N, CA, C and O of each residue as an XYZ file, in Angstrom:
404
protein
N       0.125    -39.911     -9.932
C       0.590    -40.959     -9.066
C      -0.098    -42.246     -9.484
O      -1.323    -42.320     -9.576
N       0.707    -43.239     -9.729
C       0.199    -44.565    -10.060
C       1.180    -45.586     -9.517
O       2.387    -45.345     -9.509
N       0.674    -46.728     -9.063
C       1.511    -47.813     -8.528
C       2.375    -47.324     -7.368
O       3.521    -47.755     -7.236
N       1.848    -46.432     -6.524
C       2.574    -45.887     -5.372
C       3.869    -45.187     -5.759
O       4.839    -45.198     -5.002
N       3.880    -44.578     -6.942
C       5.033    -43.820     -7.419
C       4.544    -42.457     -7.896
O       3.578    -42.368     -8.653
N       5.211    -41.406     -7.456
C       4.893    -40.054     -7.914
C       5.787    -39.762     -9.107
O       7.008    -39.899     -9.029
N       5.163    -39.353    -10.229
C       5.917    -39.094    -11.454
C       5.835    -37.616    -11.837
O       4.796    -36.977    -11.672
N       6.941    -37.086    -12.349
C       7.016    -35.701    -12.795
C       8.404    -35.153    -12.540
O       9.174    -35.742    -11.781
N       8.732    -34.037    -13.163
C      10.043    -33.429    -12.966
C      10.103    -32.781    -11.592
O       9.185    -32.062    -11.198
N      11.189    -33.037    -10.861
C      11.318    -32.459     -9.533
C      12.720    -32.554     -8.995
O      13.642    -32.995     -9.682
N      12.870    -32.134     -7.750
C      14.153    -32.175     -7.060
C      13.979    -32.985     -5.785
O      12.988    -32.831     -5.071
N      14.934    -33.837     -5.508
C      14.939    -34.616     -4.273
C      16.059    -34.073     -3.398
O      17.224    -34.068     -3.796
N      15.695    -33.613     -2.194
C      16.649    -33.007     -1.272
C      16.949    -33.948     -0.118
O      16.132    -34.793      0.246
N      18.157    -33.782      0.460
C      18.467    -34.527      1.685
C      17.841    -33.803      2.880
O      17.222    -32.753      2.705
N      17.991    -34.340      4.074
C      17.351    -33.759      5.253
C      17.853    -32.369      5.593
O      17.121    -31.594      6.208
N      19.067    -32.028      5.217
C      19.604    -30.692      5.512
C      19.249    -29.675      4.426
O      19.539    -28.488      4.578
N      18.640    -30.116      3.356
C      18.264    -29.285      2.212
C      19.467    -28.649      1.530
O      19.339    -27.623      0.863
N      20.641    -29.263      1.699
C      21.855    -28.735      1.072
C      22.148    -29.403     -0.258
O      22.680    -28.761     -1.164
N      21.816    -30.665     -0.393
C      22.108    -31.413     -1.618
C      20.800    -31.834     -2.274
O      19.850    -32.223     -1.596
N      20.762    -31.753     -3.600
C      19.563    -32.159     -4.320
C      19.940    -32.936     -5.566
O      21.044    -32.810     -6.095
N      18.997    -33.738     -6.018
C      19.165    -34.546     -7.216
C      17.891    -34.401     -8.038
O      16.795    -34.434     -7.478
N      18.010    -34.240     -9.349
C      16.835    -34.177    -10.219
C      16.227    -35.563    -10.341
O      16.941    -36.554    -10.490
N      14.904    -35.624    -10.277
C      14.196    -36.900    -10.390
C      12.987    -36.732    -11.291
O      12.462    -35.631    -11.457
N      12.555    -37.850    -11.873
C      11.326    -37.847    -12.655
C      10.257    -38.728    -12.008
O       9.079    -38.630    -12.348
N      10.669    -39.586    -11.076
C       9.710    -40.377    -10.303
C      10.349    -40.790     -8.986
O      11.567    -40.927     -8.880
N       9.492    -40.985     -7.982
C       9.978    -41.363     -6.661
C       8.888    -42.190     -5.976
O       7.711    -41.835     -6.051
N       9.266    -43.294     -5.305
C       8.275    -44.096     -4.598
C       7.635    -43.294     -3.458
O       8.315    -42.520     -2.785
N       6.358    -43.477     -3.248
C       5.611    -42.711     -2.257
C       6.151    -42.914     -0.845
O       6.099    -41.986     -0.038
N       6.660    -44.081     -0.525
C       7.158    -44.345      0.822
C       8.463    -43.602      1.122
O       8.869    -43.532      2.282
N       9.125    -43.048      0.108
C      10.355    -42.289      0.316
C      10.094    -40.778      0.461
O      11.030    -40.000      0.641
N       8.838    -40.378      0.383
C       8.505    -38.952      0.445
C       8.166    -38.569      1.878
O       7.275    -39.150      2.498
N       8.901    -37.569      2.399
C       8.610    -37.039      3.736
C       7.734    -35.786      3.617
O       6.864    -35.559      4.459
N       7.954    -34.987      2.597
C       7.168    -33.780      2.368
C       7.226    -33.444      0.884
O       8.180    -33.787      0.186
N       6.177    -32.764      0.420
C       6.129    -32.406     -0.984
C       5.616    -30.978     -1.101
O       4.671    -30.600     -0.409
N       6.230    -30.181     -1.972
C       5.790    -28.813     -2.240
C       5.530    -28.665     -3.720
O       6.203    -29.274     -4.552
N       4.553    -27.855     -4.034
C       4.230    -27.575     -5.429
C       4.080    -26.071     -5.594
O       3.332    -25.437     -4.850
N       4.779    -25.498     -6.554
C       4.707    -24.067     -6.819
C       4.088    -23.849     -8.190
O       4.525    -24.422     -9.189
N       3.067    -23.013     -8.216
C       2.411    -22.671     -9.469
C       2.118    -21.183     -9.462
O       1.872    -20.597     -8.408
N       2.143    -20.576    -10.627
C       1.806    -19.163    -10.744
C       0.764    -18.974    -11.847
O       1.061    -18.426    -12.908
N      -0.460    -19.434    -11.581
C      -1.492    -19.248    -12.605
C      -1.917    -17.775    -12.664
O      -2.014    -17.101    -11.639
N      -2.164    -17.302    -13.867
C      -2.603    -15.924    -14.063
C      -3.910    -15.963    -14.844
O      -3.980    -16.527    -15.936
N      -4.926    -15.366    -14.276
C      -6.204    -15.245    -14.958
C      -6.201    -13.929    -15.731
O      -6.398    -12.862    -15.149
N      -5.979    -14.004    -17.028
C      -5.835    -12.808    -17.851
C      -7.114    -11.976    -17.824
O      -7.051    -10.752    -17.708
N      -8.257    -12.616    -17.929
C      -9.523    -11.886    -17.934
C      -9.761    -11.144    -16.637
O     -10.118     -9.966    -16.652
N      -9.568    -11.821    -15.506
C      -9.781    -11.196    -14.204
C      -8.769    -10.081    -13.956
O      -9.120     -9.037    -13.407
N      -7.526    -10.295    -14.354
C      -6.494     -9.273    -14.175
C      -6.807     -8.035    -15.006
O      -6.674     -6.913    -14.519
N      -7.218     -8.226    -16.245
C      -7.564     -7.110    -17.123
C      -8.775     -6.356    -16.582
O      -8.786     -5.125    -16.571
N      -9.788     -7.085    -16.136
C     -10.991     -6.436    -15.600
C     -10.671     -5.643    -14.331
O     -11.156     -4.524    -14.162
N      -9.866     -6.210    -13.448
C      -9.502     -5.506    -12.214
C      -8.676     -4.262    -12.522
O      -8.871     -3.223    -11.892
N      -7.772     -4.351    -13.463
C      -6.954     -3.186    -13.840
C      -7.824     -2.088    -14.451
O      -7.655     -0.912    -14.128
N      -8.746     -2.462    -15.324
C      -9.633     -1.477    -15.948
C     -10.531     -0.824    -14.905
O     -10.707      0.395    -14.913
N     -11.101     -1.626    -14.007
C     -11.974     -1.081    -12.963
C     -11.196     -0.148    -12.040
O     -11.706      0.902    -11.648
N      -9.974     -0.520    -11.694
C      -9.149      0.331    -10.839
C      -8.835      1.654    -11.521
O      -8.914      2.715    -10.901
N      -8.485      1.590    -12.781
C      -8.162      2.803    -13.531
C      -9.372      3.731    -13.611
O      -9.246      4.938    -13.404
N     -10.533      3.175    -13.908
C     -11.751      3.976    -13.994
C     -12.092      4.568    -12.625
O     -12.441      5.744    -12.527
N     -11.991      3.760    -11.577
C     -12.307      4.233    -10.228
C     -11.372      5.333     -9.761
O     -11.824      6.328     -9.195
N     -10.089      5.172     -9.987
C      -9.115      6.188     -9.568
C      -9.308      7.476    -10.359
O      -9.224      8.568     -9.796
N      -9.566      7.356    -11.662
C      -9.799      8.538    -12.483
C     -11.059      9.280    -12.025
O     -11.056     10.506    -11.922
N     -12.125      8.540    -11.755
C     -13.374      9.165    -11.289
C     -13.165      9.850     -9.937
O     -13.646     10.962     -9.722
N     -12.457      9.192     -9.036
C     -12.195      9.783     -7.722
C     -11.353     11.051     -7.856
O     -11.590     12.026     -7.144
N     -10.391     11.046     -8.745
C      -9.558     12.237     -8.954
C     -10.385     13.384     -9.523
O     -10.219     14.531     -9.108
N     -11.266     13.090    -10.462
C     -12.117     14.139    -11.032
C     -13.068     14.713     -9.990
O     -13.269     15.926     -9.924
N     -13.650     13.842     -9.179
C     -14.532     14.311     -8.104
C     -13.739     15.174     -7.126
O     -14.231     16.209     -6.676
N     -12.529     14.762     -6.795
C     -11.685     15.544     -5.904
C     -11.378     16.917     -6.458
O     -11.412     17.902     -5.721
N     -11.079     17.000     -7.737
C     -10.788     18.289     -8.369
C     -12.022     19.182     -8.333
O     -11.914     20.375     -8.047
N     -13.185     18.622     -8.619
C     -14.418     19.415     -8.583
C     -14.703     19.894     -7.166
O     -15.098     21.042     -6.964
N     -14.504     19.011     -6.180
C     -14.757     19.407     -4.794
C     -13.808     20.500     -4.324
O     -14.214     21.420     -3.614
N     -12.557     20.397     -4.717
C     -11.573     21.370     -4.246
C     -11.670     22.690     -5.005
O     -11.645     23.758     -4.394
N     -11.781     22.627     -6.325
C     -11.702     23.845     -7.123
C     -13.042     24.314     -7.679
O     -13.155     25.468     -8.094
N     -14.039     23.473     -7.699
C     -15.291     23.865     -8.335
C     -16.456     23.979     -7.382
O     -17.601     24.062     -7.828
N     -16.208     23.985     -6.092
C     -17.318     23.997     -5.153
C     -17.832     25.389     -4.841
O     -18.932     25.524     -4.306
N     -17.084     26.416     -5.153
C     -17.488     27.779     -4.827
C     -17.354     28.662     -6.061
O     -16.443     28.469     -6.866
N     -18.261     29.634     -6.217
C     -18.088     30.559     -7.344
C     -16.895     31.486     -7.096
O     -16.625     31.889     -5.964
N     -16.213     31.802     -8.149
C     -15.048     32.684     -8.059
C     -15.451     34.084     -8.505
O     -16.138     34.247     -9.513
N     -15.028     35.078     -7.764
C     -15.337     36.466     -8.092
C     -14.102     37.092     -8.730
O     -12.997     37.022     -8.193
N     -14.323     37.704     -9.887
C     -13.238     38.367    -10.606
C     -13.499     39.864    -10.602
O     -14.647     40.300    -10.508
N     -12.449     40.640    -10.701
C     -12.602     42.086    -10.902
C     -11.820     42.463    -12.154
O     -10.804     41.854    -12.490
N     -12.327     43.487    -12.829
C     -11.704     43.904    -14.072
C     -11.008     45.243    -13.870
O     -11.628     46.208    -13.422
N      -9.735     45.303    -14.196
C      -8.947     46.518    -14.146
C      -8.452     46.791    -15.559
O      -7.566     46.092    -16.051
N      -8.994     47.764    -16.192
C      -8.655     48.118    -17.567
C      -8.956     46.944    -18.485
O     -10.124     46.643    -18.732
N      -7.931     46.277    -18.993
C      -8.149     45.196    -19.951
C      -7.917     43.808    -19.365
O      -8.005     42.817    -20.090
N      -7.630     43.718    -18.104
C      -7.324     42.395    -17.546
C      -8.276     42.066    -16.390
O      -8.787     42.945    -15.696
N      -8.487     40.762    -16.221
C      -9.324     40.287    -15.118
C      -8.419     39.629    -14.088
O      -7.441     38.966    -14.432
N      -8.758     39.822    -12.832
C      -7.986     39.156    -11.782
C      -8.949     38.543    -10.774
O     -10.013     39.089    -10.482
N      -8.550     37.417    -10.267
C      -9.380     36.711     -9.305
C      -9.228     37.379     -7.947
O      -8.111     37.633     -7.495
N     -10.321     37.656     -7.314
C     -10.289     38.316     -6.014
C     -10.521     37.340     -4.869
O      -9.741     37.324     -3.916
N     -11.546     36.547     -4.935
C     -11.811     35.591     -3.853
C     -12.891     34.614     -4.273
O     -13.544     34.783     -5.303
N     -13.064     33.591     -3.457
C     -14.153     32.644     -3.618
C     -15.301     33.086     -2.720
O     -15.069     33.567     -1.611
N     -16.528     32.930     -3.183
C     -17.682     33.276     -2.367
C     -18.217     32.002     -1.724
O     -19.104     31.339     -2.262
N     -17.661     31.677     -0.568
C     -18.093     30.491      0.168
C     -18.250     30.847      1.635
O     -17.509     31.668      2.176
N     -19.227     30.214      2.269
C     -19.359     30.387      3.713
C     -18.162     29.729      4.402
O     -17.558     30.307      5.305
N     -17.836     28.535      3.969
C     -16.638     27.847      4.466
C     -15.918     27.287      3.259
O     -16.502     26.541      2.473
N     -14.691     27.632      3.114
C     -13.905     27.174      1.980
C     -13.229     25.862      2.322
O     -12.757     25.671      3.442
N     -13.183     24.960      1.356
C     -12.535     23.664      1.568
C     -11.033     23.856      1.703
O     -10.397     23.220      2.544
N     -10.468     24.721      0.887
C      -9.036     24.978      0.924
C      -8.815     26.458      1.202
O      -8.323     27.188      0.341
N      -9.176     26.899      2.398
C      -9.133     28.337      2.703
C      -7.714     28.903      2.683
O      -7.543     30.101      2.458
N      -6.707     28.087      2.910
C      -5.350     28.632      2.889
C      -4.930     29.060      1.484
O      -3.966     29.811      1.333
N      -5.646     28.591      0.447
C      -5.329     28.994     -0.919
C      -6.130     30.210     -1.363
O      -5.871     30.748     -2.439
N      -7.093     30.656     -0.566
C      -7.887     31.816     -0.928
C      -7.033     33.084     -0.816
O      -6.349     33.278      0.189
N      -7.066     33.947     -1.836
C      -6.337     35.209     -1.722
C      -7.018     36.108     -0.692
O      -8.243     36.092     -0.570
N      -6.252     36.870      0.029
C      -6.798     37.750      1.084
C      -6.925     39.154      0.572
O      -7.364     40.041      1.305
């Protein structure tokens, strides 16, 4: 803005916002309202947040798998040449509905 004139590419609308005209400058006294739209993207911050999210979600998933499936020792029995899982040895099982009876 210089000499009470706003310069730049824009649209000038009437009061009903139905009609517009392209403008490159407009006197400040003719402006009732002004809007500016920008979409800046911080590549570094976006990349860091994505990497941190990926690492965090992966770590949480691994911890969840260990808690659900690795928290109790599994007892196997051997019949001839094959082994079969009999039960988990836990006082309280996290996923007791999956324990074989």
